[in-house]
N, C-alpha and C positions, 0 to 999 in steps of 0.2 A: 659756704665758705664763709667764717666769721671773718669780720676784720676789724681795723683797731676802732672806730667809731660804735659797731657794736657791739661791742669789750667796754666802751668809757660809755653808756647810756645805760649798762646792766645799772639794775636796779642792786642793793645792798647795802645789811641792814646791819648795824655796829652795838650790841648785848656787852653794855658792864657797869658795876653801881660803881664804880671811880670817873668821875665828872672828868677827868685830867685822863684817864688811856680812850676814853670817847671822841673826847673835840683831840688830842694827837693823830690818833687813827684819823676824824674826818679833813683834820689837816695836810695829811702827808695822799691821804684819795683823792682828792679837791686841789692837791697840787700836780699828783702823776695824769689826772685829765679827765679824772670820773665824774660828771653830774649829774648822778641824783642818787646823793646817799642819806641812808635817815640815819640817828644820833639816837642812841633811850638809855637809861640808867635803872630806868623798872623794867623786871623781868618781865613783873605776871604780865606785861603788853605783849610779850612776841609774837606769841598767837595767833591772840587778833590781829597783828599787824598780816604776822606772814599769809596767814587762812587770809585780809584783805588784796592786798595785793602782790602776792607769791614772788618774793625775794628771788634775785637772782644765786646769790651766797648773801650771808649772814655766818656775822663775825664774832661767834659765842666766847666771852667769859667765863667759865666754871664754879668759882668761886663766890656768885652773889647768897645775898638776907633774901628772905619772905620765898623764892626758888631755887633753886642749883641748875648748871650745865645741865649735868640728866636726867632729871626732871623735865627740863624740855624738851632735850633731842626725845624722853621718851609719846611727848607729847605730840612734836612735827612730828613726827612716827605713822601715822593716820593721815595725815594733811599729805603726804607725796606717799600713798602705799604705793600708787606706780610708776613711782619717779621716782628723781636721783637726786638726796637728799643734802643740801649745798651748803655743808657746816664745816665752816672754819674754829677750833674750836683752841680757846687763850689761857695756857694753866703758867701757874711757874709749879705742878706738885708734877714730879716722873712717873710716878704710876698711877695716872688721873691720862697717862697719852692712853696705851691700848683698852686701858677700860671709854675713855669716848669715845674712840676706832669702835668699839662689841658692841654700845651704843648707838650705832645710824653717820658718827662722823667723818666728814672724808677726807681731812688730815687736820695739823695739828699745828703751835711754834709755841713756844716757848717763851716767858720770862725773866728777865727780859727780854725781847723781840728785838730783832732788829731788821730795822725801814726797807730793805731792798728784799733783804728773806720773805717777808712780811705783805709786802709788793706785789713778791715774785709768782708765793705762793694763792695770792689772789686772782693776780693774768689768770694764773695756768688752767684752776681752777671753776674758774666764769672761761674759759674755750672749752671746756669739757660741761658745762652745764650748757649751757648757749646751741653747742656743736647739738648734744643729745635733745633739746629743747626746739630745734630746726628738725632735725633727722626724725620726731615724734610727730611733728603735725605733719611732713610730709606723707607721711606711716596713716595717719592719717586719715590725709587727704586722698589719698592710693587704692583706702577702702571706700572712700565718698564721694568718687570721683571717676569720671570715662578718663584715659592718658588721653585717648586721642584727639575726643571732639570739646573735656574739659567740661561737656552737661553729668548731674547725676548724675550713678549708679545706677543701681536696681536695689541695691541695703537705702540709699537716700531716696530714692522715688517713691523705695514704702511707706516710708518715715511722713511724706510729703502728705504719702495716699492719705496714712495715719490723720494723720494732724487734719487733715480738706473735710474728711467723715466730721470728724468730731465735732469740727464748728457750721458745718452743713448740718443736723443732728439737733446745733441748739439754733443754730436760725433758718429748719426749716428748707432748708438747699437743698437742691442734686448737686453732683457730682459724679461727671462723664472720666475713662479714662479711654484713652483712645491711643491700640496700638497699630504701632505704622511701620510697615514692612520695607525698604527700598527694592523696587524691585530688577532682575535683571543683576541686582551688582555682582555675587560671581561675577558674572559674565565680563566685568570692568574687573575688576580683581587676577582674574587671571587673563586677560592681554595687556595688567598693567603694568601689576606685581601687588605690592601690599601696599608699595608705599600709593601708590594712584589709588588703591580702596579708599587709605587713610583720607586722602587728601577730598576724592571723594565724600565720607561720612563728613569731614569737616566743609568743605562746602556743603550740606546738604541740610547739618543743623548748623547753619548760619540762616539755612533761610525759613530753616521754620521757628526754628527767633524771630523770627523779623514777620513772623503768617502769625504770629499771638500774644495777649497783652499782656506785661511785661514781667505781669506776677505771676501769673502760670507756672505752673513746674514740669519743667520740660528736661528727657533725662533721653540717653543709651541703656538700652539695657541688655548691650549684645551681637553682636554680629551686626547686622543692617537694623536692628529691630531697635526703634523707636517708640515710647511716650509721655503727654502729657495728658499735664487733670484739669482738667476744668469745671468752675460749680457758678450757679449763680441757682435762677429760677426758667425754667422753660427752655432745656437746656440742649430739648432737638433741635431746636434752630440753628440756633450757639455750632452748634458741634459739625452741622452742616452751613457752615459759615466760614469753619476754618477748616470742613476737610474742600472748600474751593477756592477760598489761598491758594490754603499745599498745593493742588491742582494745578492754579494759577503760576503759582513761582516758579513750579517743573516743568514747565513752557521753555523759559529760558535755557538750551543746552547747558553741560557744566566742560567748562577747557581746564581738560586734561594733559596736561605738557604738549602736545604738538595736533592732540584730538580731539576733539568733541562729542558730547553724548547725552542726549535726549532721555529720559530716568520720568520712570514711572513709580508711583507710588499704593499699595494696599492697607488697608486701614479697617482694625473691625475696634469697634465698641461698646463695651458696659454701664449701664448705669445704678446712682443708686440714690433711689433705695429699693427701683424696679425690680433691679435682675439681682442686687448681691447688697450687703448689708457690711462687709467686709473688705478691706486692703486684699485679702491674700487673691477669696474669692473673683473677686473683681481684674484682681490681673487676670486670671483664669481664663473670663470667659471674654473677657475682652481678645486675650492669643486665641481664646475658639472662636471669637469670629473672624480676624486674622485668619484663620484657615480659610474659615467660608470662602471668606472676597477674594484668599490664595486661589484659590481651589477652581473657582467659579472663571473670571476672568481678569487677568491683573488692569492694577490702576483702578477695582474696584469699591465701598466701601459699606460694607457691613455691621450692624443691628446686633449685640448677640439675641436666643429669642430659643424657648427651653425647647423645641428640636436639636437644636445643633446643638441645647447641652448632650441631647440621648444619644445624638450619636457620634459626640463626642468621648460619651464614656463608651459604650460604643468600640469603641476604636480607638483608645486607655486598656480597655478590656482585650482584643485584640492580641494586642503589641504587647499585653503582659504574656501573654498565648502560646508569640510566636518566639520570642527567646529560650521558650523551653522547646520547640516541637521538631528541631534538631536532637542535639540530649537522648531528648524522647525519642528520636528513628519516627517522627509521623510523617517524615514528608518522604514520596513518592511518585516514579515515572511514570504516566503513559504515554503510551507510544501511540501519535499518529501520522497510518503508512506513505507515499509516494510513491506514484505511477507511473508510468512511462506511456504520453496517453497512444503513441503511431503500435506499440506493445502488447503493453498491456500489463510490463512490467513490475515489480516494487522493484524501488531504486533506494529503495532509502526509507526513512520516519526523521517523526520532531521529536524529539524529547521533550517533553506536560511538564508541569510540576502539582502536581493537586496536592491539599493535605488532607490528611485524616483526622480532621483533629477531636479527638474523645470525645461521645458525646456529643456531634452534635454532626459528625459521618464530614464525606467527598465536603471540602470548602471550598465555592466556585472563587477559580481565580484574580477574576476579576476583584470580589474581594478582598484580600490578601498581600497581591502584588504589590498595588501601589504603594498599604503600610509598608513592606518589608523597603520596600522603594525609601520612602521617606525616611524611615529607620536609619536607614545602608545596612541595618541585616543583610539586606541582597546579597552585598560581598560574599559573605559566608555562607546564604542558602543558596547562591549562584557558584561559586566550590564545589558546594557537596555536589551542584549538579551535572557541574561538569566530572566528576569522579567516576559520581552512577553512571547517569552513564558511558563514559568509557571503561568498569566493570561488568558493563552488558552484553560494553559491543566483545568481550570475551569471552564471553560465556556464549554466545551466538557466531561466534567465529567458524566453530566445528557446523555447523547445521545451514549454513551462509550458502548457495550455490554457483551464487558470485560476491565481489565486496560488495556491500551494502554503504551507506553514508547515516550517521545514527548524529541531526540536527541538535545544538541545546541555544538559545539564545541566552545573550549578554546581556548586561544591560552594562549605562554609561559608565557607571560609579564604579564598578569590575572596573576600567582603565584609569579608572581617573587613581582609583588605588595601588595602584603601579603592580597587583600581583596576579594579574589575571592569563600572562604569560609566565609563571611559576607555575599555578595552578593546575594549566592544562597541561605542560610540559613535566612536572609529577604526577600526576594521571597517566596519562601514556606509558609511560617509562614506569611506573607500579604496577599496572597492568595489562604491561606486555602487546601493545598491543600496535600493529600500523597507522601512522601518524593521523594517515586519511581515508580510515575512517572513521574519523572524527570530521563535524562539519560546524563551524563556526556562524548562528546569526547573527547577526547588529540590525539596530535599527537605524535608518538613519539620524533621529535625532539623539542618539547616543551615543555618537561622534563630534557633533557640532561641540560638548562643552567646553574638548580638547583634541581638538582636530590634530593637531603632528604629530603626540603623542599616543592616539589611538590608528592613527596612519604607521608609523614606523612598528607598534607593536604588532600590531597584522602582517605583516610584510618579514618579519621576525618568525613569525608564527607561521607564515603560507610555507619560508623559505626551509619549514623544517618539518612541510608535507600535509598540513594541517589548511580545512575545504574552508572558508568565509563564501557564506553569501550576505545580502542586502537581503532584511528584512521589511517585508510592507511600506511596501514602494510606491512612493505617492503620493503618502499623507504628510513623509517632515518637508526638511526642506528642497529636496528632493535636485544637488549640485548635480549636477553635467561634469561639472572639476575634483569632487573629491570619485564621483567612478572611475575618473581615468584616471587617477591615484593610489586606489583600495587595489588590495589585488583579489578578486574577485572572482569569486569561480560562476558564483548561484546570481539571477536579482529573482526576488522572488515579487507578483505582483497584488495590490493589499483585499483584504476580498467587498474593500468598501466600492472597491474599479467593477471586481467578481459579483458580487450579487441582482444590478440590475443592466452586466454587461447584453440582456438578448433583447433588453428593453430598451436600453431611455442610448440613444444615441451618442451620449458625451463620451461616456464610458467606453466604451463598445471601440470608440476613438480613439478613448486615452487610453486604453487594452494594447491597441495594432498596432500602435508608435510605439509605448514601453518593450511591446516584446520585436519592435526594427531595429528601435536603439539598441536592447541587448544581446543579440545577434549580429551585430553589426561592430561590439564590441567583443563577443564570442562569449557570449555567455549565455550557459544556461534559463534557461525561464519556467519556473511554477508559478504556476497561479494556483490564490489559496481562495479555503470558500467553495470550490466548487460545487454544487448538488443538486446540481440537474441535468439530460441530458442535453439538453441544449443550450446548455451555457460551454461542456465538454467537448459537444457538436459545431459550434461560434471557435471553440478555444485550438483545437483541432485546424480550423482553418484555414484561422490568423500562427500558423504551424508554432502556437506554442508546446514546447519540453514534455511538463510534467504537469502533475498532477496534484490538488490533497485538499481534501474538505471530505461530506460526509455522503455525497454521488458514493465513494469509491468504499470510505469508512471511519468511521469515528477513532476519539485516539481509544487503542487499547494499553489495557494492563500488562504489563512485560508477558505472562503467560501466557495470553492469549494473542500477542504478534509472532510471541515464540508459534506459535502452537501454524498460527498463516501459515506463517517460515514454512512448515515441514510436510503441510498441504500445498506448500510450491502453490498458493493463488495466487492473482491478479484481479488485473483491474476486465471488467468484464463487460469488452465495446458491444453498445447494439451493434446489430445483425448488414445492416447500410455501412457503417463507417465501418467496420471490419475488412467486408469486400471490398471498399474501396485502400484500401489500407495494405499493399505488396511489402512481404516482409524486405528491413538492408537487409540489401545481400551487397556483401562483402565478395571478391575476390583477389586472394594470393598467390600467386606466380614465383616459386622460387625453385631450384636446382639444385641448392642444397634441405636435406628435409628436414636433420635438427635446428634451418633456421627458419623451415616453415612452418616446427610445431610449433619453435621460441612464438612466430610470431600467433598462430592459433589461440596459442593460452593465455598470450596478451589483449588481443581481441576479445575476446569472445567475452570477457567481463559485460564487454558495455551492451549488449542483448542484439549481436547482430548476426543472421546468417551467410555463416563463414562457409565459401568453396575454395578450394583449393585446386592447385593443378602445377603439373614440374620441370612445365615448359612451354614452351607458344601452344604446339600440337594441343595440347591437350585442358589451357588453357583458351582456344577456340572452342573445342568440344565443347564445355561448360557455358561457353554463353550461347553455341548455337541451342545448348538443354532449357534453361534460365536466366528469367531477366534478374543483368545485374541492373546495380548502380554505380560505383566504386569499386576500383582496382586499383590492387599494391602488388607492382611489379619487379624483380630483378632487373636489371643494369645490365648482368656482363650471367649469359643463359648459351647451354652450350642451341650450333646456329642462326639465332638471332638474337639482336639484342633487346631489349627493354622497351630503348626512343622507336627500335624498327615495326616490333607489336606492336606498339599502341597507340605509331601513326597509322599504320592499315586499322587498328581498334574504330579509332577514333571516320576510317573513315566507317566500319557498316556501323556501325552502333555511337553514334556522334552523345549521347544523350549519358552518357558515361563519364563520370569519375575519374583523373586519371594522376596512378601519384607512381611515383620511383625512385626506389630504392636501392644504394649500391657501392657499394665498399670501391668505388673506382669510379676518377671525378674524371670524364670527358665534360669539360664544359663545353667546348665546340657542342659536339654534340646534343647535351643537354640543350645549350641558350637555342639550340635551332631548330626541338623539339617543341620546346614552348612559344616560339616567335612563329610556332608555322598551330599553334594551337592544341597539338600534341597531350601535351603534356595541365594538372595541373598546380601537382608540386612535384621537392625531387630533394631526397633525403639521402643525408650519406650512413653509408655504416659506421662506429654500430650510432646509434639512433637516441636518445632520450621518447624512455617510455610515452611520460607525459604529453611532454612536445608533439609525439607521434599519432594516440589518440587522437589532441583535443585536435588537430589537425583530420583527421578526419572523420571527427563528429560532424565540423566544417564541412566541410566537406559531403557530409547526408544532408545534411541542414539545405547548400544551397542547390544541394539536386534540389528539391523539395519547391524552395522559394523559385526554379526556372521552369517547373515543366507542373505546372498548370495546379495545384496542390495551393498553393503562396496566393496575396493577394496580390493587384495587379501595380501595385504603387512600389513593392518593395525593392529594397535597392538592387542594382543593380552587382554577380559578382562580381567578385574585386581579378585585382590581375593576376594568375602564375605567378609563383614567386616560388622562390632558389629558398628552403631552412637548410644550412651549414648544420652542424654538429653540435650540440651544442655547448 
């Protein structure tokens, strides 16, 4: 905002060859409060005066000897080529007014002039000139300084490095560029919002300023990255001392709103002339060293090396190639089967991304997936994986003997972008598949950056039928609170525990505990990375549900996995394990043929050996002929009720798990049967398919835990419970 005092301090030049006119204008301006007025009668001095003083306004007579006003306007224009030419012309010739404006003057007054008119025009022109100057200076500052911290930005810092290099070359000194990254800044920014994040940046900038000499160039170059420039002899020691001062300063927590945060910083260093001799390369190499420091461990300081440069060039080549990979259809999916331990049946597969890079063949996932994550390309590639997996599910639907789940991995960046839910639902709708055929595998670390958003997204997708599993369990944060809140179907134990599970007591104990915990949460358990029969045997003893790994199959191209499905292949269990594993036998009893058929269709997809009976008599016959583990019985049957029948079964076959299913609710009878231990659960008709399937799976799991196949410290079976209609 321009104040009156600013206007009165403005620099004013009066130019007229008539001394009386000059003095009159000078008296008028002085009387009006202007304090910086220069009077000139020799027009030949105007250009030099303006070049030296940059007047805010020039009051110029047009008719003068030696050099006229139009010639002065022509000479002033180059001096104000990027600015506002502040000239008020005074003339008695009407024809000169338009010509003066076309020459660059901003306004005019006629002789003889009116005093009030002249003062008014001068004030108006000064306000415009000062406002223009102020905005231009502000724009220049915005272009050179960071608006959050007030430090120089990348452009100004680059100029400072150029100057430091020139001075160092003359003095024979060294220059060090230190790139400094504030670790875990995103977590604070997501927790407190941008206001809290900006406050953290300001506090960190102040601490950095306190750690370095006064004349050291320090700037913020973007995000949470700062850079400083040191000059001198033998700078390696000074760099290490500066690094120590920065880490000491960071030991004090940052007070932000009502919370305190302890932060660390990663630092990369490049030196002149050892590493590079120009500013742009020094900045690039400092960034390369910073990336290496972040990759190894937070809070580290790394000096640039030639090896880092080679790695950086290789990474840049990868990035450029990956940008074109989707459009060039270079990505493919391979499928690693999952198999049920007790039956050997293939239950599904995990879709794994592979890159068929031109000229290189299949590139290892560990080489390119981290690059996709760092560059953000994982979002587009992840969406492609979801769509490709759904397309393949649709193609395989006709050859699957039972519903089979295809799992895809989901990155934390896909949650952060907010488009995961739409990508999943669009792919399901586009290919017309059952949502329950698709499973999302989410790692613990992927949920940490935005827990609430991720949980809400997964709940909405689970409500649509999409299955959810927690991947690599035990290697991340392993928060039991998260497990309780997530809508999970499956828990996958990471290969790091499975690899030595048969030889390392700690891995064995952790694996057994994870399986027990997951079962108590009614989750299926898959062990990843199973490679030996000994691992398989021990996992079966611990009651793990499924395995995935090279013991059964490597990841296969779609055509080979399809051939496996067509051949009816499965996990070949060793003979000693097969003999010890009777088929999971389910007996269904109902006197309505349509209900019996519907239940048979629903439950056979889970791989059970299903027996059926149309009444109590046939039920007793089946029990006499076959070892039965779980019984699902109608309550209202001719000749006897379900609770009466199951009460007798309890006495004759006490190890069986007994479930009643009925459209008639006789709560007194049901409760009495439950209290006597005759029933495991009770469901009403019509039933919820998924709830019924989950309960029967839990019944089989509890059966094996209680009857000699599980470790002795497996938790006791939960008390029987009523399960009402959905």
